[in-house]
C-alpha positions in Angstrom: 12.1 1.1 3.8 11.2 4.7 4.5 12.0 5.9 8.0 8.6 7.3 8.6 7.0 3.9 8.6 6.5 2.5 12.1 4.9 -0.5 13.8 2.6 -2.6 11.6 3.4 -0.5 8.5 7.1 -1.6 8.9 6.0 -5.2 9.3 3.8 -5.0 6.2 6.7 -3.5 4.2 9.0 -6.4 5.4 6.3 -8.9 4.4 5.6 -7.6 0.9 8.8 -6.0 -0.3 10.8 -9.2 -0.8 7.9 -10.9 -2.6 7.2 -7.9 -4.9 10.9 -7.5 -5.7 11.3 -11.3 -6.4 8.3 -11.1 -8.7 10.0 -8.3 -10.6 7.2 -5.8 -10.1 8.9 -3.5 -7.6 11.4 -0.8 -8.5 12.8 2.1 -6.6 10.1 4.2 -8.3 7.4 2.2 -6.5 8.8 3.0 -3.0 6.2 5.7 -2.2 3.3 3.5 -3.5 4.3 0.6 -1.3 4.9 2.9 1.7 1.5 4.4 1.2 -0.1 0.9 1.1 1.7 -0.1 4.3 0.7 3.1 6.1 -3.0 2.6 5.1 -2.7 -1.0 6.2 -1.6 0.2 9.7 -4.4 2.8 9.7 -7.0 0.1 8.8 -5.8 -2.2 11.6 -5.7 0.6 14.1 -9.2 1.7 13.1 -10.6 -1.8 13.4 -9.1 -2.0 16.9 -10.7 1.3 17.8 -14.1 0.1 16.5 -13.9 -3.0 18.7 -12.8 -1.0 21.7 -15.5 1.7 21.4 -18.5 -0.7 21.1 -18.7 -1.9 17.5 -19.9 -0.3 14.3 -22.8 1.6 15.9 -22.4 3.7 19.0 -24.7 5.8 21.2 -24.2 9.5 21.7 -24.5 11.1 25.1 -28.1 12.1 24.1 -29.0 8.5 23.5 -29.0 8.6 19.7 -27.5 5.7 17.8 -24.9 6.7 15.2 -22.3 5.0 13.0 -19.0 4.7 14.9 -16.7 7.4 13.5 -13.8 4.9 13.4 -15.8 2.9 10.8 -15.3 5.7 8.2 -11.6 5.7 8.9 -11.4 1.9 8.4 -13.5 2.0 5.2 -11.4 4.9 3.7 -8.2 3.0 4.5 -9.6 -0.1 2.8 -10.4 1.9 -0.3 -7.0 3.4 -0.5 -5.3 0.0 0.2 -7.3 -1.5 -2.7 -6.0 1.2 -5.1 -2.4 0.8 -4.0 -2.8 -3.0 -4.1 -4.0 -2.8 -7.7 -1.1 -0.5 -8.7 1.4 -3.0 -7.1 -0.3 -6.2 -8.3 -0.9 -7.4 -4.8 -4.5 -8.4 -5.2 -5.3 -11.6 -7.1 -7.3 -9.8 -9.8 -4.6 -7.1 -10.4 -1.7 -9.6 -10.3 -2.6 -10.8 -13.8 -2.6 -7.3 -15.1 0.8 -6.2 -13.6 3.7 -7.2 -15.7 7.3 -7.3 -14.5 9.5 -4.8 -16.3 12.7 -6.3 -17.7 15.4 -3.8 -16.6 17.2 -2.3 -19.6 20.9 -3.2 -19.9 22.9 0.0 -18.9 25.3 -0.8 -21.8 22.4 -0.5 -24.2 21.6 2.9 -22.8 25.2 3.9 -23.2 25.3 2.7 -26.8 22.2 4.8 -27.5 23.8 7.9 -26.0 27.1 7.4 -27.7 25.5 6.5 -31.0 23.6 9.9 -31.0 26.7 12.0 -30.3 28.0 13.6 -33.5 
């Protein structure tokens, strides 16, 4: 788990990483994608809490005008990013059927290929 993940992002990593690894769809190369998903998850939860704390999806300015709560844009952007990362990782039900587990290549096969090419 990357050290920069904190709070809910760490919890989400702990929840997903074992499942993705067991399914054979997570490799070391996917670390940044999973970390980004987990960070956006935390951003979404934080934004939803801020929306609730600041009066809901619509708020009133000091001049009395009703506007969209700025936190709603943060929450919506986080959801869009989460959806993309989820698709890449096969987390969503629709994307799960499209993500195939890669069978790791036997290191000895790689060695044979290298040795076989040496003159």
